[in-house]
C-alpha positions in Angstrom: -107.7 55.9 -119.0 -108.0 58.6 -116.4 -106.5 61.9 -117.2 -105.2 64.0 -114.2 -104.2 67.6 -114.5 -102.2 69.6 -112.0 -102.3 73.3 -112.0 -100.3 76.0 -110.2 -103.3 77.3 -108.3 -105.8 74.4 -108.0 -105.9 71.7 -105.4 -109.5 70.5 -105.5 -111.4 68.4 -108.0 -113.6 70.3 -110.4 -117.3 70.0 -110.0 -119.7 68.5 -112.5 -120.3 72.0 -114.0 -116.8 71.9 -115.5 -116.0 75.4 -114.1 -112.6 76.8 -114.6 -110.6 77.3 -111.5 -110.0 80.8 -110.3 -106.5 82.2 -110.3 -104.5 85.3 -109.7 -105.3 86.4 -113.3 -108.9 87.0 -112.3 -108.0 90.4 -110.9 -106.2 91.4 -114.1 -109.2 90.2 -116.1 -111.6 92.3 -114.1 -109.4 95.4 -114.4 -109.0 94.8 -118.1 -112.8 94.4 -118.6 -113.5 97.6 -116.6 -110.9 99.5 -118.6 -112.4 98.3 -121.9 -115.9 99.4 -120.8 -114.6 102.9 -119.8 -112.6 103.2 -123.0 -115.5 102.4 -125.3 -117.8 104.7 -123.3 -115.2 107.5 -123.7 -114.9 107.0 -127.4 -118.6 106.9 -128.0 -119.0 110.2 -126.1 -116.0 112.0 -127.4 -116.2 111.2 -131.1 -119.1 113.6 -131.9 -117.8 116.3 -129.6 -114.3 116.2 -131.2 -115.9 117.2 -134.5 -118.8 119.4 -133.2 -117.6 122.4 -135.2 -117.9 120.4 -138.5 -121.3 118.8 -137.7 -124.8 120.1 -138.2 -127.0 120.9 -135.2 -128.8 117.6 -135.6 -127.0 114.4 -136.7 -128.5 111.8 -139.0 -128.5 108.6 -137.0 -130.6 106.1 -139.0 -130.9 105.0 -142.6 -133.7 102.5 -143.5 -132.3 101.0 -146.7 -132.1 104.1 -148.9 -129.4 106.7 -149.2 -131.4 109.4 -147.4 -131.6 109.3 -143.6 -134.9 109.0 -141.8 -134.0 109.9 -138.2 -131.8 112.3 -136.4 -130.7 113.4 -132.9 -129.2 116.6 -131.4 -125.5 116.5 -130.9 -125.6 115.8 -127.2 -128.1 112.9 -127.6 -126.0 111.4 -130.4 -123.0 111.5 -128.0 -124.7 110.3 -124.8 -127.3 107.8 -126.1 -124.8 105.2 -127.5 -122.6 105.6 -124.4 -125.6 105.0 -122.1 -126.7 102.0 -124.1 -123.2 100.6 -123.9 -123.0 101.0 -120.1 -126.4 99.3 -119.7 -125.2 96.3 -121.8 -122.0 96.1 -119.8 -123.9 96.2 -116.5 -126.3 93.5 -117.8 -123.6 91.0 -118.7 -121.6 91.7 -115.5 -124.4 90.6 -113.1 -122.8 87.8 -111.0 -124.0 84.3 -111.7 -121.8 81.3 -111.7 -118.3 82.8 -112.2 -117.1 79.9 -114.3 -120.0 80.2 -116.6 -120.3 83.9 -117.1 -116.7 85.0 -117.6 -116.1 83.7 -121.1 -119.5 84.9 -122.4 -119.0 88.3 -120.8 -115.9 88.9 -123.0 -117.5 87.3 -126.1 -120.5 89.6 -125.7 -118.7 92.8 -124.7 -115.9 92.8 -127.2 -117.8 92.6 -130.5 -120.6 94.8 -129.1 -118.2 97.5 -128.3 -116.6 97.3 -131.7 -120.1 97.6 -133.4 -121.1 100.6 -131.3 -117.8 102.4 -131.8 -117.8 101.6 -135.5 -121.4 102.8 -135.8 -120.6 106.0 -134.0 -117.6 106.7 -136.2 -119.7 106.0 -139.3 -122.4 108.4 -138.1 -119.9 111.2 -137.5 -118.3 110.6 -140.9 -121.6 110.6 -142.7 -122.6 114.0 -141.1 -119.2 115.6 -141.3 -119.2 119.0 -143.1 -122.9 118.7 -143.9 -125.1 121.8 -143.6 -128.2 119.7 -142.7 -128.6 116.2 -141.5 -130.8 115.3 -144.5 -127.7 115.5 -146.7 -125.8 112.8 -144.7 -125.1 109.5 -146.6 -124.2 106.1 -145.2 -122.3 103.8 -147.6 -123.1 100.1 -147.4 -119.5 99.1 -147.4 -119.0 100.9 -144.1 -121.7 98.7 -142.4 -120.2 95.6 -143.8 -116.7 96.6 -142.6 -118.1 97.2 -139.1 -119.7 93.8 -139.0 -116.6 92.1 -140.3 -114.5 93.8 -137.6 -117.0 92.8 -134.9 -116.9 89.2 -136.1 -113.1 89.2 -135.9 -113.2 90.7 -132.4 -115.7 88.1 -131.3 -113.5 85.2 -132.6 -110.5 86.8 -130.8 -112.4 87.1 -127.6 -113.6 83.5 -127.8 -110.0 82.3 -128.5 -108.6 84.3 -125.5 -111.3 83.2 -122.9 -112.6 79.8 -123.8 -110.1 77.0 -122.8 -109.0 74.8 -125.7 -107.8 71.8 -123.7 -108.9 69.5 -120.9 -108.6 71.0 -117.5 -109.7 68.7 -114.7 -107.6 69.7 -111.6 -106.8 67.2 -108.9 -104.8 67.2 -105.7 -101.1 67.8 -105.8 -99.1 64.6 -106.6 -96.7 63.8 -103.8 -94.3 62.0 -106.2 -94.2 61.5 -110.0 -94.3 57.7 -110.2 -96.2 57.2 -113.4 -98.0 53.8 -113.7 -98.1 52.4 -117.2 -101.0 54.0 -119.2 -101.6 56.9 -116.8 -101.7 60.3 -118.4 -100.8 63.5 -116.5 -100.9 67.1 -117.6 -99.4 70.2 -115.9 -100.3 73.8 -116.7 -98.8 77.0 -115.4 -98.6 80.6 -116.5 -97.1 84.0 -115.7 -98.1 87.6 -116.7 -96.4 91.0 -116.6 -99.1 93.6 -115.7 -96.9 96.5 -116.7 -96.4 95.1 -120.3 -100.2 94.5 -120.4 -100.9 98.1 -119.3 -98.4 99.4 -121.9 -100.0 97.2 -124.6 -103.5 98.4 -123.7 -102.5 102.1 -123.7 -100.7 101.7 -127.1 -103.6 99.9 -128.7 -106.1 102.5 -127.4 -104.0 105.3 -128.8 -103.7 103.5 -132.2 -107.5 102.9 -132.2 -108.3 106.5 -131.4 -106.0 107.8 -134.1 -107.5 105.3 -136.6 -110.9 106.5 -135.8 -109.8 110.1 -136.2 -108.5 109.2 -139.6 -111.7 107.3 -140.5 -113.9 110.3 -139.7 -111.5 112.8 -141.3 -110.7 114.7 -138.2 -107.0 115.1 -139.0 -104.5 114.9 -141.8 -103.4 111.3 -142.6 -99.8 112.5 -142.8 -99.8 113.6 -139.2 -101.6 110.6 -137.7 -100.5 107.5 -139.7 -97.0 107.4 -138.1 -98.5 107.6 -134.6 -101.1 104.9 -135.4 -98.5 102.6 -136.9 -96.0 103.0 -134.1 -98.6 102.5 -131.4 -100.2 99.5 -133.1 -96.8 97.7 -133.5 -95.9 98.5 -129.9 -99.2 97.3 -128.6 -99.2 94.1 -130.5 -95.6 93.3 -129.5 -96.2 94.0 -125.8 -99.4 91.9 -125.9 -97.6 89.0 -127.5 -94.9 88.9 -124.8 -96.8 90.1 -121.8 -98.0 86.6 -120.8 -96.7 83.1 -121.2 -98.3 79.7 -120.7 -96.5 76.4 -120.2 -98.0 72.9 -120.6 -96.4 69.6 -119.9 -98.2 66.5 -121.3 -97.6 63.3 -123.2 -96.7 65.4 -126.2 -93.9 67.1 -124.2 -93.4 70.8 -123.3 -95.3 73.6 -125.1 -94.6 77.2 -124.3 -97.2 79.7 -125.8 -97.0 83.4 -125.7 -99.6 86.1 -125.5 -103.4 85.9 -125.0 -103.8 84.0 -128.3 -101.2 81.5 -127.5 -99.0 82.5 -130.5 -96.1 82.3 -131.1 -95.4 79.0 -129.5 -92.5 76.6 -129.0 -92.7 72.8 -128.5 -90.3 70.1 -127.5 -91.2 66.4 -127.5 -90.1 64.3 -124.4 -87.5 62.5 -126.5 -86.0 65.9 -127.6 -85.4 67.0 -124.0 -82.1 66.1 -122.3 -83.0 67.5 -118.9 -85.5 69.7 -117.0 -85.1 71.5 -113.7 -86.5 74.3 -111.7 -84.3 77.3 -111.0 -84.7 80.8 -109.4 -83.6 83.6 -111.7 -83.8 87.4 -111.5 -84.0 89.9 -114.4 -80.5 91.2 -113.4 -79.1 87.7 -114.1 -80.5 87.5 -117.7 -80.2 91.1 -118.8 -83.7 92.4 -118.1 -87.4 91.7 -118.8 -88.9 89.9 -121.8 -87.3 87.5 -124.2 -83.6 87.6 -123.2 -80.4 86.0 -124.5 -77.5 85.7 -122.0 -74.8 83.4 -120.8 -77.6 81.3 -119.2 -79.2 80.7 -122.5 -82.6 81.9 -123.6 -84.9 83.2 -120.8 -88.5 84.4 -121.0 -88.5 86.7 -118.0 -91.8 88.1 -117.0 -91.3 88.1 -113.2 -88.4 87.2 -110.9 -88.5 83.8 -109.2 -89.1 80.2 -110.3 -88.3 79.3 -113.8 -88.8 76.0 -115.7 -85.4 75.3 -117.4 -85.0 72.7 -120.1 -82.1 71.7 -122.3 -82.7 70.1 -125.6 -80.6 67.2 -126.9 -77.6 68.4 -128.9 -77.8 71.9 -127.4 -75.3 73.6 -125.1 -77.6 76.3 -123.8 -80.8 76.2 -121.8 -84.3 77.5 -122.4 -86.0 79.0 -119.3 -89.5 80.4 -118.8 -90.6 82.1 -115.6 -93.8 80.3 -114.5 -95.1 79.2 -111.1 -94.7 75.7 -109.7 -91.8 75.1 -112.1 -90.4 72.2 -109.9 -93.5 70.1 -110.4 -93.5 70.8 -114.1 -89.9 69.8 -114.4 -90.5 66.6 -112.4 -93.3 65.6 -114.6 -91.4 66.4 -117.7 -88.4 64.2 -116.5 -90.8 61.4 -115.8 -92.3 61.6 -119.3 -88.8 61.8 -120.7 -87.8 58.6 -119.0 -90.9 56.9 -120.1 -90.3 57.9 -123.7 
């Protein structure tokens, strides 16, 4: 059986390379990648300088299996060398090749590498903190293991956010949804709110900076823990509801939130009473985000088209603001009738 997929931005058949189609999210991805590179470079440079009055003239930077360090650098070199190395790595993986092939691997390479470098820099600062001479610095093994574990988690998260998990073979727009027996159709669409993404990135960056300051002992935990906790919760909440993806397939409607696709809601075709497209504004539903109003539940990330469904046995609707909602509703109704 052939499987056709319609997408909000694609009208051509994919080539044999299986490349993912470009979309409006490409610009946001580029800005996010650039912001991540700049933030990591800033952390690598600023961490040693923030504690310069508590560090020796030369910093121990390498341990070869024993407790005693065997290599050191002056403070300026310890601050600039990792940042320069990071920028070279970022430049190397950003060289343009086939856009469809390089984009996922760029994130999968940069995210864990940045975590490793920042973790190593924080570990070096902590090892040299309040030491009279760099020979006195000690590096615990558990610190290295923790950095590697965090890098592995970051790599898995980057892979999960960038590598598509389902089939995506775009075709031309269907003029009508007359589904022959045995034919399978899938529709994808998404929406993002760049302001929520920016707020999430800023909150997570502040939380990471305060956590690093706590890790290297630059400030009192009593003063920084509340800031770290509030910023972390704010960043995660904004990230979870700054984007939404909708998928209509033989299994029904699936609405997934955030870059990781969690949390998610699912309705089977038989569980849906009706589906339609409707234009809504934030003023109609009470604002932005996950809203409850007289119109039912609305996921409002931008004004305009919404895919609106009503489940059997319910008196209220569920709406999600995604592009090309009319085509998704038409396909969902066709699948509902077939079921």
